[in-house]
PyMOL commands that place a pseudoatom at each C-alpha (Angstrom):
pseudoatom trace, name=CA, resn=UNK, resi=1, chain=A, elem=C, hetatm=0, pos=[82.015, 165.506, 42.529]
pseudoatom trace, name=CA, resn=UNK, resi=2, chain=A, elem=C, hetatm=0, pos=[83.154, 163.103, 44.996]
pseudoatom trace, name=CA, resn=UNK, resi=3, chain=A, elem=C, hetatm=0, pos=[83.565, 163.747, 48.863]
pseudoatom trace, name=CA, resn=UNK, resi=4, chain=A, elem=C, hetatm=0, pos=[86.183, 161.967, 49.961]
pseudoatom trace, name=CA, resn=UNK, resi=5, chain=A, elem=C, hetatm=0, pos=[85.797, 162.799, 53.698]
pseudoatom trace, name=CA, resn=UNK, resi=6, chain=A, elem=C, hetatm=0, pos=[83.001, 163.652, 56.095]
pseudoatom trace, name=CA, resn=UNK, resi=7, chain=A, elem=C, hetatm=0, pos=[82.063, 167.177, 56.014]
pseudoatom trace, name=CA, resn=UNK, resi=8, chain=A, elem=C, hetatm=0, pos=[80.420, 168.721, 58.978]
pseudoatom trace, name=CA, resn=UNK, resi=9, chain=A, elem=C, hetatm=0, pos=[77.043, 170.062, 59.356]
pseudoatom trace, name=CA, resn=UNK, resi=10, chain=A, elem=C, hetatm=0, pos=[78.044, 173.677, 60.162]
pseudoatom trace, name=CA, resn=UNK, resi=11, chain=A, elem=C, hetatm=0, pos=[80.212, 173.720, 57.106]
pseudoatom trace, name=CA, resn=UNK, resi=12, chain=A, elem=C, hetatm=0, pos=[77.446, 172.455, 54.756]
pseudoatom trace, name=CA, resn=UNK, resi=13, chain=A, elem=C, hetatm=0, pos=[75.293, 175.547, 56.286]
pseudoatom trace, name=CA, resn=UNK, resi=14, chain=A, elem=C, hetatm=0, pos=[77.938, 177.808, 55.605]
pseudoatom trace, name=CA, resn=UNK, resi=15, chain=A, elem=C, hetatm=0, pos=[78.101, 176.754, 51.989]
pseudoatom trace, name=CA, resn=UNK, resi=16, chain=A, elem=C, hetatm=0, pos=[74.423, 177.379, 51.569]
pseudoatom trace, name=CA, resn=UNK, resi=17, chain=A, elem=C, hetatm=0, pos=[74.964, 180.819, 53.158]
pseudoatom trace, name=CA, resn=UNK, resi=18, chain=A, elem=C, hetatm=0, pos=[77.932, 181.551, 50.974]
pseudoatom trace, name=CA, resn=UNK, resi=19, chain=A, elem=C, hetatm=0, pos=[75.741, 180.983, 47.606]
pseudoatom trace, name=CA, resn=UNK, resi=20, chain=A, elem=C, hetatm=0, pos=[73.003, 183.167, 49.061]
pseudoatom trace, name=CA, resn=UNK, resi=21, chain=A, elem=C, hetatm=0, pos=[75.620, 185.728, 49.368]
pseudoatom trace, name=CA, resn=UNK, resi=22, chain=A, elem=C, hetatm=0, pos=[77.293, 185.306, 46.100]
pseudoatom trace, name=CA, resn=UNK, resi=23, chain=A, elem=C, hetatm=0, pos=[73.979, 185.651, 44.268]
pseudoatom trace, name=CA, resn=UNK, resi=24, chain=A, elem=C, hetatm=0, pos=[73.242, 188.744, 45.810]
pseudoatom trace, name=CA, resn=UNK, resi=25, chain=A, elem=C, hetatm=0, pos=[77.003, 190.053, 44.780]
pseudoatom trace, name=CA, resn=UNK, resi=26, chain=A, elem=C, hetatm=0, pos=[76.054, 189.021, 41.469]
pseudoatom trace, name=CA, resn=UNK, resi=27, chain=A, elem=C, hetatm=0, pos=[72.509, 190.108, 41.267]
pseudoatom trace, name=CA, resn=UNK, resi=28, chain=A, elem=C, hetatm=0, pos=[72.288, 193.462, 43.567]
pseudoatom trace, name=CA, resn=UNK, resi=29, chain=A, elem=C, hetatm=0, pos=[76.014, 194.751, 43.118]
pseudoatom trace, name=CA, resn=UNK, resi=30, chain=A, elem=C, hetatm=0, pos=[76.943, 193.207, 39.920]
pseudoatom trace, name=CA, resn=UNK, resi=31, chain=A, elem=C, hetatm=0, pos=[80.224, 192.019, 40.924]
pseudoatom trace, name=CA, resn=UNK, resi=32, chain=A, elem=C, hetatm=0, pos=[82.137, 189.788, 38.804]
pseudoatom trace, name=CA, resn=UNK, resi=33, chain=A, elem=C, hetatm=0, pos=[84.512, 188.596, 41.360]
pseudoatom trace, name=CA, resn=UNK, resi=34, chain=A, elem=C, hetatm=0, pos=[84.814, 188.704, 45.104]
pseudoatom trace, name=CA, resn=UNK, resi=35, chain=A, elem=C, hetatm=0, pos=[87.535, 187.663, 47.887]
pseudoatom trace, name=CA, resn=UNK, resi=36, chain=A, elem=C, hetatm=0, pos=[87.328, 185.593, 50.664]
pseudoatom trace, name=CA, resn=UNK, resi=37, chain=A, elem=C, hetatm=0, pos=[87.782, 188.853, 52.858]
pseudoatom trace, name=CA, resn=UNK, resi=38, chain=A, elem=C, hetatm=0, pos=[84.281, 190.188, 50.860]
pseudoatom trace, name=CA, resn=UNK, resi=39, chain=A, elem=C, hetatm=0, pos=[82.435, 186.970, 51.683]
pseudoatom trace, name=CA, resn=UNK, resi=40, chain=A, elem=C, hetatm=0, pos=[83.414, 186.834, 54.984]
pseudoatom trace, name=CA, resn=UNK, resi=41, chain=A, elem=C, hetatm=0, pos=[82.650, 190.583, 55.764]
pseudoatom trace, name=CA, resn=UNK, resi=42, chain=A, elem=C, hetatm=0, pos=[79.237, 190.329, 54.248]
pseudoatom trace, name=CA, resn=UNK, resi=43, chain=A, elem=C, hetatm=0, pos=[78.431, 186.825, 56.061]
pseudoatom trace, name=CA, resn=UNK, resi=44, chain=A, elem=C, hetatm=0, pos=[80.127, 186.974, 58.968]
pseudoatom trace, name=CA, resn=UNK, resi=45, chain=A, elem=C, hetatm=0, pos=[82.791, 184.601, 60.153]
pseudoatom trace, name=CA, resn=UNK, resi=46, chain=A, elem=C, hetatm=0, pos=[86.576, 185.148, 58.903]
pseudoatom trace, name=CA, resn=UNK, resi=47, chain=A, elem=C, hetatm=0, pos=[88.277, 184.901, 55.465]
pseudoatom trace, name=CA, resn=UNK, resi=48, chain=A, elem=C, hetatm=0, pos=[90.181, 182.054, 56.805]
pseudoatom trace, name=CA, resn=UNK, resi=49, chain=A, elem=C, hetatm=0, pos=[87.301, 179.860, 57.420]
pseudoatom trace, name=CA, resn=UNK, resi=50, chain=A, elem=C, hetatm=0, pos=[85.718, 180.821, 54.127]
pseudoatom trace, name=CA, resn=UNK, resi=51, chain=A, elem=C, hetatm=0, pos=[88.631, 179.355, 52.246]
pseudoatom trace, name=CA, resn=UNK, resi=52, chain=A, elem=C, hetatm=0, pos=[89.029, 176.293, 54.869]
pseudoatom trace, name=CA, resn=UNK, resi=53, chain=A, elem=C, hetatm=0, pos=[85.422, 175.459, 53.985]
pseudoatom trace, name=CA, resn=UNK, resi=54, chain=A, elem=C, hetatm=0, pos=[86.063, 175.604, 50.517]
pseudoatom trace, name=CA, resn=UNK, resi=55, chain=A, elem=C, hetatm=0, pos=[89.327, 173.986, 50.542]
pseudoatom trace, name=CA, resn=UNK, resi=56, chain=A, elem=C, hetatm=0, pos=[87.319, 170.819, 51.142]
pseudoatom trace, name=CA, resn=UNK, resi=57, chain=A, elem=C, hetatm=0, pos=[86.083, 170.487, 47.504]
pseudoatom trace, name=CA, resn=UNK, resi=58, chain=A, elem=C, hetatm=0, pos=[89.319, 171.422, 45.732]
pseudoatom trace, name=CA, resn=UNK, resi=59, chain=A, elem=C, hetatm=0, pos=[90.996, 174.736, 44.861]
pseudoatom trace, name=CA, resn=UNK, resi=60, chain=A, elem=C, hetatm=0, pos=[89.400, 178.005, 43.918]
pseudoatom trace, name=CA, resn=UNK, resi=61, chain=A, elem=C, hetatm=0, pos=[89.841, 181.381, 42.998]
pseudoatom trace, name=CA, resn=UNK, resi=62, chain=A, elem=C, hetatm=0, pos=[93.248, 182.901, 42.074]
pseudoatom trace, name=CA, resn=UNK, resi=63, chain=A, elem=C, hetatm=0, pos=[95.733, 184.786, 44.788]
pseudoatom trace, name=CA, resn=UNK, resi=64, chain=A, elem=C, hetatm=0, pos=[95.359, 188.342, 44.301]
pseudoatom trace, name=CA, resn=UNK, resi=65, chain=A, elem=C, hetatm=0, pos=[92.273, 188.321, 42.222]
pseudoatom trace, name=CA, resn=UNK, resi=66, chain=A, elem=C, hetatm=0, pos=[89.703, 186.331, 43.981]
pseudoatom trace, name=CA, resn=UNK, resi=67, chain=A, elem=C, hetatm=0, pos=[86.831, 183.958, 43.132]
pseudoatom trace, name=CA, resn=UNK, resi=68, chain=A, elem=C, hetatm=0, pos=[84.798, 184.303, 40.116]
pseudoatom trace, name=CA, resn=UNK, resi=69, chain=A, elem=C, hetatm=0, pos=[81.101, 184.822, 41.325]
pseudoatom trace, name=CA, resn=UNK, resi=70, chain=A, elem=C, hetatm=0, pos=[79.502, 183.039, 38.407]
pseudoatom trace, name=CA, resn=UNK, resi=71, chain=A, elem=C, hetatm=0, pos=[81.680, 180.011, 38.589]
pseudoatom trace, name=CA, resn=UNK, resi=72, chain=A, elem=C, hetatm=0, pos=[81.498, 180.066, 42.365]
pseudoatom trace, name=CA, resn=UNK, resi=73, chain=A, elem=C, hetatm=0, pos=[77.775, 179.866, 42.304]
pseudoatom trace, name=CA, resn=UNK, resi=74, chain=A, elem=C, hetatm=0, pos=[77.881, 177.048, 39.690]
pseudoatom trace, name=CA, resn=UNK, resi=75, chain=A, elem=C, hetatm=0, pos=[80.499, 175.032, 42.069]
pseudoatom trace, name=CA, resn=UNK, resi=76, chain=A, elem=C, hetatm=0, pos=[78.569, 175.549, 45.053]
pseudoatom trace, name=CA, resn=UNK, resi=77, chain=A, elem=C, hetatm=0, pos=[75.041, 174.653, 43.345]
pseudoatom trace, name=CA, resn=UNK, resi=78, chain=A, elem=C, hetatm=0, pos=[76.845, 171.545, 42.418]
pseudoatom trace, name=CA, resn=UNK, resi=79, chain=A, elem=C, hetatm=0, pos=[78.312, 170.811, 45.811]
pseudoatom trace, name=CA, resn=UNK, resi=80, chain=A, elem=C, hetatm=0, pos=[74.950, 171.285, 47.313]
pseudoatom trace, name=CA, resn=UNK, resi=81, chain=A, elem=C, hetatm=0, pos=[73.101, 169.160, 44.775]
pseudoatom trace, name=CA, resn=UNK, resi=82, chain=A, elem=C, hetatm=0, pos=[71.144, 171.932, 43.645]
pseudoatom trace, name=CA, resn=UNK, resi=83, chain=A, elem=C, hetatm=0, pos=[71.837, 171.386, 39.958]
pseudoatom trace, name=CA, resn=UNK, resi=84, chain=A, elem=C, hetatm=0, pos=[68.884, 169.164, 39.524]
pseudoatom trace, name=CA, resn=UNK, resi=85, chain=A, elem=C, hetatm=0, pos=[65.421, 169.439, 40.658]
pseudoatom trace, name=CA, resn=UNK, resi=86, chain=A, elem=C, hetatm=0, pos=[64.223, 167.912, 43.641]
pseudoatom trace, name=CA, resn=UNK, resi=87, chain=A, elem=C, hetatm=0, pos=[60.645, 166.475, 44.074]
pseudoatom trace, name=CA, resn=UNK, resi=88, chain=A, elem=C, hetatm=0, pos=[59.146, 167.036, 47.609]
pseudoatom trace, name=CA, resn=UNK, resi=89, chain=A, elem=C, hetatm=0, pos=[56.472, 165.038, 49.890]
pseudoatom trace, name=CA, resn=UNK, resi=90, chain=A, elem=C, hetatm=0, pos=[54.644, 167.102, 52.600]
pseudoatom trace, name=CA, resn=UNK, resi=91, chain=A, elem=C, hetatm=0, pos=[53.612, 164.952, 55.231]
pseudoatom trace, name=CA, resn=UNK, resi=92, chain=A, elem=C, hetatm=0, pos=[50.697, 166.898, 57.683]
pseudoatom trace, name=CA, resn=UNK, resi=93, chain=A, elem=C, hetatm=0, pos=[48.485, 169.463, 56.775]
pseudoatom trace, name=CA, resn=UNK, resi=94, chain=A, elem=C, hetatm=0, pos=[48.352, 171.090, 60.252]
pseudoatom trace, name=CA, resn=UNK, resi=95, chain=A, elem=C, hetatm=0, pos=[49.255, 174.680, 60.567]
pseudoatom trace, name=CA, resn=UNK, resi=96, chain=A, elem=C, hetatm=0, pos=[52.690, 174.331, 60.060]
pseudoatom trace, name=CA, resn=UNK, resi=97, chain=A, elem=C, hetatm=0, pos=[52.342, 171.848, 57.178]
pseudoatom trace, name=CA, resn=UNK, resi=98, chain=A, elem=C, hetatm=0, pos=[49.992, 174.773, 55.386]
pseudoatom trace, name=CA, resn=UNK, resi=99, chain=A, elem=C, hetatm=0, pos=[52.559, 177.086, 56.016]
pseudoatom trace, name=CA, resn=UNK, resi=100, chain=A, elem=C, hetatm=0, pos=[55.190, 175.044, 54.324]
pseudoatom trace, name=CA, resn=UNK, resi=101, chain=A, elem=C, hetatm=0, pos=[52.848, 174.387, 51.374]
pseudoatom trace, name=CA, resn=UNK, resi=102, chain=A, elem=C, hetatm=0, pos=[52.765, 178.166, 50.736]
pseudoatom trace, name=CA, resn=UNK, resi=103, chain=A, elem=C, hetatm=0, pos=[56.497, 178.913, 51.583]
pseudoatom trace, name=CA, resn=UNK, resi=104, chain=A, elem=C, hetatm=0, pos=[57.633, 181.355, 49.073]
pseudoatom trace, name=CA, resn=UNK, resi=105, chain=A, elem=C, hetatm=0, pos=[61.220, 180.375, 49.662]
pseudoatom trace, name=CA, resn=UNK, resi=106, chain=A, elem=C, hetatm=0, pos=[60.537, 177.150, 47.457]
pseudoatom trace, name=CA, resn=UNK, resi=107, chain=A, elem=C, hetatm=0, pos=[59.710, 179.720, 44.429]
pseudoatom trace, name=CA, resn=UNK, resi=108, chain=A, elem=C, hetatm=0, pos=[62.700, 179.649, 41.874]
pseudoatom trace, name=CA, resn=UNK, resi=109, chain=A, elem=C, hetatm=0, pos=[64.458, 177.157, 43.829]
pseudoatom trace, name=CA, resn=UNK, resi=110, chain=A, elem=C, hetatm=0, pos=[65.402, 173.353, 43.147]
pseudoatom trace, name=CA, resn=UNK, resi=111, chain=A, elem=C, hetatm=0, pos=[62.573, 172.051, 45.309]
pseudoatom trace, name=CA, resn=UNK, resi=112, chain=A, elem=C, hetatm=0, pos=[58.987, 171.829, 44.687]
pseudoatom trace, name=CA, resn=UNK, resi=113, chain=A, elem=C, hetatm=0, pos=[56.207, 170.232, 47.035]
pseudoatom trace, name=CA, resn=UNK, resi=114, chain=A, elem=C, hetatm=0, pos=[54.540, 167.763, 44.335]
pseudoatom trace, name=CA, resn=UNK, resi=115, chain=A, elem=C, hetatm=0, pos=[52.391, 166.071, 46.609]
pseudoatom trace, name=CA, resn=UNK, resi=116, chain=A, elem=C, hetatm=0, pos=[50.991, 166.384, 50.353]
pseudoatom trace, name=CA, resn=UNK, resi=117, chain=A, elem=C, hetatm=0, pos=[49.981, 163.480, 52.564]
pseudoatom trace, name=CA, resn=UNK, resi=118, chain=A, elem=C, hetatm=0, pos=[47.295, 163.305, 55.514]
pseudoatom trace, name=CA, resn=UNK, resi=119, chain=A, elem=C, hetatm=0, pos=[44.861, 161.128, 57.293]
pseudoatom trace, name=CA, resn=UNK, resi=120, chain=A, elem=C, hetatm=0, pos=[42.057, 163.476, 57.714]
pseudoatom trace, name=CA, resn=UNK, resi=121, chain=A, elem=C, hetatm=0, pos=[39.121, 162.348, 55.559]
pseudoatom trace, name=CA, resn=UNK, resi=122, chain=A, elem=C, hetatm=0, pos=[38.057, 166.106, 54.834]
pseudoatom trace, name=CA, resn=UNK, resi=123, chain=A, elem=C, hetatm=0, pos=[41.525, 166.874, 53.618]
pseudoatom trace, name=CA, resn=UNK, resi=124, chain=A, elem=C, hetatm=0, pos=[42.277, 163.532, 51.371]
pseudoatom trace, name=CA, resn=UNK, resi=125, chain=A, elem=C, hetatm=0, pos=[41.081, 164.104, 47.719]
pseudoatom trace, name=CA, resn=UNK, resi=126, chain=A, elem=C, hetatm=0, pos=[41.626, 167.895, 47.680]
pseudoatom trace, name=CA, resn=UNK, resi=127, chain=A, elem=C, hetatm=0, pos=[44.128, 170.351, 46.594]
pseudoatom trace, name=CA, resn=UNK, resi=128, chain=A, elem=C, hetatm=0, pos=[45.759, 172.746, 48.866]
pseudoatom trace, name=CA, resn=UNK, resi=129, chain=A, elem=C, hetatm=0, pos=[47.969, 175.515, 46.854]
pseudoatom trace, name=CA, resn=UNK, resi=130, chain=A, elem=C, hetatm=0, pos=[47.081, 173.674, 43.858]
pseudoatom trace, name=CA, resn=UNK, resi=131, chain=A, elem=C, hetatm=0, pos=[48.850, 170.612, 45.300]
pseudoatom trace, name=CA, resn=UNK, resi=132, chain=A, elem=C, hetatm=0, pos=[47.054, 167.347, 45.513]
pseudoatom trace, name=CA, resn=UNK, resi=133, chain=A, elem=C, hetatm=0, pos=[46.563, 165.978, 49.070]
pseudoatom trace, name=CA, resn=UNK, resi=134, chain=A, elem=C, hetatm=0, pos=[46.675, 161.918, 49.257]
pseudoatom trace, name=CA, resn=UNK, resi=135, chain=A, elem=C, hetatm=0, pos=[46.268, 159.616, 52.259]
pseudoatom trace, name=CA, resn=UNK, resi=136, chain=A, elem=C, hetatm=0, pos=[49.009, 158.621, 53.965]
pseudoatom trace, name=CA, resn=UNK, resi=137, chain=A, elem=C, hetatm=0, pos=[48.709, 155.010, 52.641]
pseudoatom trace, name=CA, resn=UNK, resi=138, chain=A, elem=C, hetatm=0, pos=[49.325, 156.143, 49.255]
pseudoatom trace, name=CA, resn=UNK, resi=139, chain=A, elem=C, hetatm=0, pos=[52.847, 157.381, 50.052]
pseudoatom trace, name=CA, resn=UNK, resi=140, chain=A, elem=C, hetatm=0, pos=[54.549, 154.679, 48.420]
pseudoatom trace, name=CA, resn=UNK, resi=141, chain=A, elem=C, hetatm=0, pos=[52.884, 154.558, 45.070]
pseudoatom trace, name=CA, resn=UNK, resi=142, chain=A, elem=C, hetatm=0, pos=[52.806, 158.373, 44.729]
pseudoatom trace, name=CA, resn=UNK, resi=143, chain=A, elem=C, hetatm=0, pos=[56.505, 158.407, 45.650]
pseudoatom trace, name=CA, resn=UNK, resi=144, chain=A, elem=C, hetatm=0, pos=[57.448, 155.431, 42.921]
pseudoatom trace, name=CA, resn=UNK, resi=145, chain=A, elem=C, hetatm=0, pos=[55.282, 157.478, 40.304]
pseudoatom trace, name=CA, resn=UNK, resi=146, chain=A, elem=C, hetatm=0, pos=[56.835, 160.888, 41.091]
pseudoatom trace, name=CA, resn=UNK, resi=147, chain=A, elem=C, hetatm=0, pos=[60.334, 159.796, 41.937]
pseudoatom trace, name=CA, resn=UNK, resi=148, chain=A, elem=C, hetatm=0, pos=[60.209, 161.509, 45.475]
pseudoatom trace, name=CA, resn=UNK, resi=149, chain=A, elem=C, hetatm=0, pos=[63.180, 161.070, 47.473]
pseudoatom trace, name=CA, resn=UNK, resi=150, chain=A, elem=C, hetatm=0, pos=[62.729, 163.936, 50.137]
pseudoatom trace, name=CA, resn=UNK, resi=151, chain=A, elem=C, hetatm=0, pos=[59.824, 164.542, 52.550]
pseudoatom trace, name=CA, resn=UNK, resi=152, chain=A, elem=C, hetatm=0, pos=[59.043, 167.269, 54.958]
pseudoatom trace, name=CA, resn=UNK, resi=153, chain=A, elem=C, hetatm=0, pos=[57.524, 166.026, 58.103]
pseudoatom trace, name=CA, resn=UNK, resi=154, chain=A, elem=C, hetatm=0, pos=[54.904, 168.296, 59.803]
pseudoatom trace, name=CA, resn=UNK, resi=155, chain=A, elem=C, hetatm=0, pos=[53.058, 166.116, 61.925]
pseudoatom trace, name=CA, resn=UNK, resi=156, chain=A, elem=C, hetatm=0, pos=[52.496, 166.026, 65.812]
pseudoatom trace, name=CA, resn=UNK, resi=157, chain=A, elem=C, hetatm=0, pos=[55.736, 164.498, 67.749]
pseudoatom trace, name=CA, resn=UNK, resi=158, chain=A, elem=C, hetatm=0, pos=[53.846, 161.624, 69.116]
pseudoatom trace, name=CA, resn=UNK, resi=159, chain=A, elem=C, hetatm=0, pos=[53.390, 160.365, 65.811]
pseudoatom trace, name=CA, resn=UNK, resi=160, chain=A, elem=C, hetatm=0, pos=[56.636, 161.535, 64.142]
pseudoatom trace, name=CA, resn=UNK, resi=161, chain=A, elem=C, hetatm=0, pos=[58.687, 158.077, 64.621]
pseudoatom trace, name=CA, resn=UNK, resi=162, chain=A, elem=C, hetatm=0, pos=[56.010, 156.434, 63.015]
pseudoatom trace, name=CA, resn=UNK, resi=163, chain=A, elem=C, hetatm=0, pos=[55.764, 158.546, 60.052]
pseudoatom trace, name=CA, resn=UNK, resi=164, chain=A, elem=C, hetatm=0, pos=[59.648, 158.398, 59.709]
pseudoatom trace, name=CA, resn=UNK, resi=165, chain=A, elem=C, hetatm=0, pos=[59.503, 154.606, 59.201]
pseudoatom trace, name=CA, resn=UNK, resi=166, chain=A, elem=C, hetatm=0, pos=[56.327, 154.702, 56.802]
pseudoatom trace, name=CA, resn=UNK, resi=167, chain=A, elem=C, hetatm=0, pos=[58.484, 157.371, 54.718]
pseudoatom trace, name=CA, resn=UNK, resi=168, chain=A, elem=C, hetatm=0, pos=[61.580, 155.170, 54.828]
pseudoatom trace, name=CA, resn=UNK, resi=169, chain=A, elem=C, hetatm=0, pos=[59.653, 152.384, 53.653]
pseudoatom trace, name=CA, resn=UNK, resi=170, chain=A, elem=C, hetatm=0, pos=[58.236, 154.300, 50.899]
pseudoatom trace, name=CA, resn=UNK, resi=171, chain=A, elem=C, hetatm=0, pos=[61.690, 155.248, 49.489]
pseudoatom trace, name=CA, resn=UNK, resi=172, chain=A, elem=C, hetatm=0, pos=[62.324, 158.432, 50.977]
pseudoatom trace, name=CA, resn=UNK, resi=173, chain=A, elem=C, hetatm=0, pos=[65.978, 159.119, 51.627]
pseudoatom trace, name=CA, resn=UNK, resi=174, chain=A, elem=C, hetatm=0, pos=[65.904, 162.567, 53.291]
pseudoatom trace, name=CA, resn=UNK, resi=175, chain=A, elem=C, hetatm=0, pos=[63.501, 163.822, 55.845]
pseudoatom trace, name=CA, resn=UNK, resi=176, chain=A, elem=C, hetatm=0, pos=[63.320, 167.420, 56.944]
pseudoatom trace, name=CA, resn=UNK, resi=177, chain=A, elem=C, hetatm=0, pos=[61.454, 166.937, 60.396]
pseudoatom trace, name=CA, resn=UNK, resi=178, chain=A, elem=C, hetatm=0, pos=[59.491, 169.807, 61.805]
pseudoatom trace, name=CA, resn=UNK, resi=179, chain=A, elem=C, hetatm=0, pos=[58.083, 167.802, 64.361]
pseudoatom trace, name=CA, resn=UNK, resi=180, chain=A, elem=C, hetatm=0, pos=[60.600, 168.623, 67.275]
pseudoatom trace, name=CA, resn=UNK, resi=181, chain=A, elem=C, hetatm=0, pos=[63.728, 166.807, 67.990]
pseudoatom trace, name=CA, resn=UNK, resi=182, chain=A, elem=C, hetatm=0, pos=[63.678, 163.185, 67.394]
pseudoatom trace, name=CA, resn=UNK, resi=183, chain=A, elem=C, hetatm=0, pos=[65.826, 159.960, 68.532]
pseudoatom trace, name=CA, resn=UNK, resi=184, chain=A, elem=C, hetatm=0, pos=[64.726, 158.139, 65.637]
pseudoatom trace, name=CA, resn=UNK, resi=185, chain=A, elem=C, hetatm=0, pos=[68.018, 156.359, 64.088]
pseudoatom trace, name=CA, resn=UNK, resi=186, chain=A, elem=C, hetatm=0, pos=[67.572, 156.339, 60.456]
pseudoatom trace, name=CA, resn=UNK, resi=187, chain=A, elem=C, hetatm=0, pos=[69.303, 153.764, 58.148]
pseudoatom trace, name=CA, resn=UNK, resi=188, chain=A, elem=C, hetatm=0, pos=[72.904, 154.529, 56.627]
pseudoatom trace, name=CA, resn=UNK, resi=189, chain=A, elem=C, hetatm=0, pos=[71.296, 155.254, 53.254]
pseudoatom trace, name=CA, resn=UNK, resi=190, chain=A, elem=C, hetatm=0, pos=[68.973, 158.127, 54.914]
pseudoatom trace, name=CA, resn=UNK, resi=191, chain=A, elem=C, hetatm=0, pos=[69.188, 161.028, 56.319]
pseudoatom trace, name=CA, resn=UNK, resi=192, chain=A, elem=C, hetatm=0, pos=[66.675, 163.257, 58.966]
pseudoatom trace, name=CA, resn=UNK, resi=193, chain=A, elem=C, hetatm=0, pos=[67.406, 166.806, 59.736]
pseudoatom trace, name=CA, resn=UNK, resi=194, chain=A, elem=C, hetatm=0, pos=[65.701, 168.287, 62.761]
pseudoatom trace, name=CA, resn=UNK, resi=195, chain=A, elem=C, hetatm=0, pos=[64.426, 171.807, 62.882]
pseudoatom trace, name=CA, resn=UNK, resi=196, chain=A, elem=C, hetatm=0, pos=[64.035, 172.425, 66.347]
pseudoatom trace, name=CA, resn=UNK, resi=197, chain=A, elem=C, hetatm=0, pos=[62.223, 175.948, 66.601]
pseudoatom trace, name=CA, resn=UNK, resi=198, chain=A, elem=C, hetatm=0, pos=[62.304, 176.121, 70.551]
pseudoatom trace, name=CA, resn=UNK, resi=199, chain=A, elem=C, hetatm=0, pos=[65.959, 175.589, 70.486]
pseudoatom trace, name=CA, resn=UNK, resi=200, chain=A, elem=C, hetatm=0, pos=[66.372, 178.143, 67.825]
pseudoatom trace, name=CA, resn=UNK, resi=201, chain=A, elem=C, hetatm=0, pos=[64.347, 180.709, 69.491]
pseudoatom trace, name=CA, resn=UNK, resi=202, chain=A, elem=C, hetatm=0, pos=[66.373, 179.979, 72.952]
pseudoatom trace, name=CA, resn=UNK, resi=203, chain=A, elem=C, hetatm=0, pos=[69.506, 180.611, 71.211]
pseudoatom trace, name=CA, resn=UNK, resi=204, chain=A, elem=C, hetatm=0, pos=[67.936, 184.373, 70.308]
pseudoatom trace, name=CA, resn=UNK, resi=205, chain=A, elem=C, hetatm=0, pos=[67.053, 184.451, 74.259]
pseudoatom trace, name=CA, resn=UNK, resi=206, chain=A, elem=C, hetatm=0, pos=[70.947, 183.612, 75.002]
pseudoatom trace, name=CA, resn=UNK, resi=207, chain=A, elem=C, hetatm=0, pos=[72.132, 186.307, 72.379]
pseudoatom trace, name=CA, resn=UNK, resi=208, chain=A, elem=C, hetatm=0, pos=[69.926, 189.028, 74.129]
pseudoatom trace, name=CA, resn=UNK, resi=209, chain=A, elem=C, hetatm=0, pos=[70.596, 188.030, 77.452]
pseudoatom trace, name=CA, resn=UNK, resi=210, chain=A, elem=C, hetatm=0, pos=[74.281, 187.858, 77.181]
pseudoatom trace, name=CA, resn=UNK, resi=211, chain=A, elem=C, hetatm=0, pos=[75.249, 190.533, 74.323]
for i in range(1, 211): cmd.bond("trace and resi %d" % i, "trace and resi %d" % (i + 1))
show_as sticks, trace
zoom trace
């Protein structure tokens, strides 16, 4: 599928949410079809927003009949690149890294952590959750051998930018950054997604304060 226009990150996040909702409809409720109203009611937002988000990628569903759940699941998986398997490198085996290494959300998903990297000599050469731990110096070699294009960076913030560059030089094209918000500017062919825990919990504080 060729995307002709730039899609906002919020739209992409909603597509991921729609996919989870549709899988629930199929697996838990056994629904064969749903309307945009059903999706909006279950996941929040409006039916108009659901239709607008999907319209970026083509025409789906039939008026008065809604969307075929199985077909829309397959389409969203294709749009999100989940119709293929992605090997992932985890960089940093501290507390946060160890949590990611055993994260149950990766089970039965399109993502698999196949290699872990650290610089601690007591960790290098061992296995964690059955995944081999390599020295960061071996990142390029292992990425080439395994065909790894995605990495999760869970290092201290003060070394994150250096690690980003090492990962990009190793052929990584997508980085999930758990080290805090970064000012690092990747090249056009690569992407960095910041996961800012502090900002997320502050958003909860806002909701509790004002609503």
